[in-house]
N, C-alpha and C positions, 0 to 999 in steps of 0.2 A: 504494500500500500504506500502510495506517495503522500507527501505532506498535503497536497491539494485534496486527495481522496479522504484523508483524515479530517480535514477541515469540513468537507461536505458531510461526512459521517457525524462529526461532533455537532454541527449545526442541526441536523435532523434529530440527534439524540437529545439535545437541549430543548428543541422546539416541542417535542412530544412528551416531555416530562413535566411534572408539577414541581417546580423548584422552590417551594416554600420551605422545604427542609431537605438537607443533604444527608445521605446515609453513606456508610463506609463502603457498601456495595457499589454505589454509583461512582465513587472515586476510584475503586479498584477496577471497575469496568473501563473507565477512561484510561487508566494507567496501562491496562493490558493492551488496549488498542494502540496506545502510544508506542509500545514495544514493537508493534508490527510495521511502524513507519520506517521506510528505508530511504536513504538519500538517492536522488537521481543525479547522475553525473551529467552536467550540462557543459558544453564547450566553453572554456574560459579564455582569458587573454593569452595564456601560455599553452594552449592546446596545439600540438604539433600539426594537426590536420586543418587548422584554421588559417584562412588566408587573411592577412591583416589589411585593413582599409587604410590607404594612404591619407595622411592628414598633414596639411600645411601648417606648421607652427607659427608662421608669420604671414597671415593673410593680408593681401593688399586691399585696403578699403577705398583708395582713390584711383584705382586702375580703370581707365575709360573703356577698356576692351573686355569687360566682363559680360557674360550673357545676361539677359537677352539683348542681342545686338539690334540696333536700329539701322536699317538701310534706307538712306534717303537719296533719291535721284533728283537732282536739281535741274537737269535739262530734260526737255521733252522732245528731243530730236530723234527721228527715226533713222536708223542706218539701213539703207536698202542697197544691197550689193547686187 
C-alpha cells in the first residue's frame, strides 16, 4: 500500500466512525495499516536514468530576440520575377 492509498483508507475509516470516543482498538487498527505502507521510489534529481533539463542560471531579461518574435514588413512592394 502506498502513502496515497493509506490516506484514502484513513479518510474512509475516519468518515465512517463515530469519533466521540477513541478506543485502543481503533488506534491499533490504524497502526497496523501504517505498517503496510511502503515507500514508492520516484525518480529524483540524482537518478541515473533521468535526463536533466537545461537551465540558464543567468537569464537575459533585456534580450530583444526572445520569442514570440514580431515580424513587421514595412514595405508593400510586390516582387514579381
